N, C-alpha and C positions, 0 to 999 in steps of 0.2 A: 926422423920426426914423427910429429904424428897433429892432427888436429885435436883443437880443446873440443870436446865433446859437449860442452856445454854453447858455444858460442862461435864454433868454428875456426877460431883464427890457427895461425902455426904464431904466434908470437908467444910462442914458449922457450922458459928460460929452466935451467937445471939448477937446482937449490941441494941436493944431495944425493944420496945412490938412491933410482929407482924414485926421485920425487923430484916433481917440476912444479912451476907457480907460470898460469895465464896472467900475461901482464894487458890482457885485454878485459876480462871480466872477475879479477883477482880470485879467482881458484886455484886450490892444490891439489895436486894429481900426484897419486901415485900409483906406477907398475907394480903388478906384484900378479904371475902365472900367466901371463899376455893380459889381464885383465886392467884399465885403468879404473883408482876408485879417484871418487871428485870428494874434496872436501869446502866448506865455506870456513874462512878463517874469522870468528867470530872476534868481537872487542876483549876482550880479555884472552888473548894466544889460544884461547883453543878451539880444535875445529867441530865441525858441522857435517856427517855425512850427506853429500847430497845424491847418491848412490839411487836411489830408488827413485828420482826424477827421468831416470834411463832407461831404455831396456840392453839386456847384456850386449846383443848386440852392436851397441853402437858405444860401448865401452871397450870393445875386443882390438885387442891394440896387437899389431904383426908385423913383423920387417921385411 
């Protein structure tokens, strides 16, 4: 597993194929081609990207 790039928590739950949720800071994470994409879940259920808040190196995921 990996740490949340936002809060560094390991409290990550799997919600789908390559989709995860951080139970500490409540953001959704998807892993695609070794890169973690971060999203904030809005009140209407839509997702807003948070990727611009992190350097690509912070979002890199390797097994």
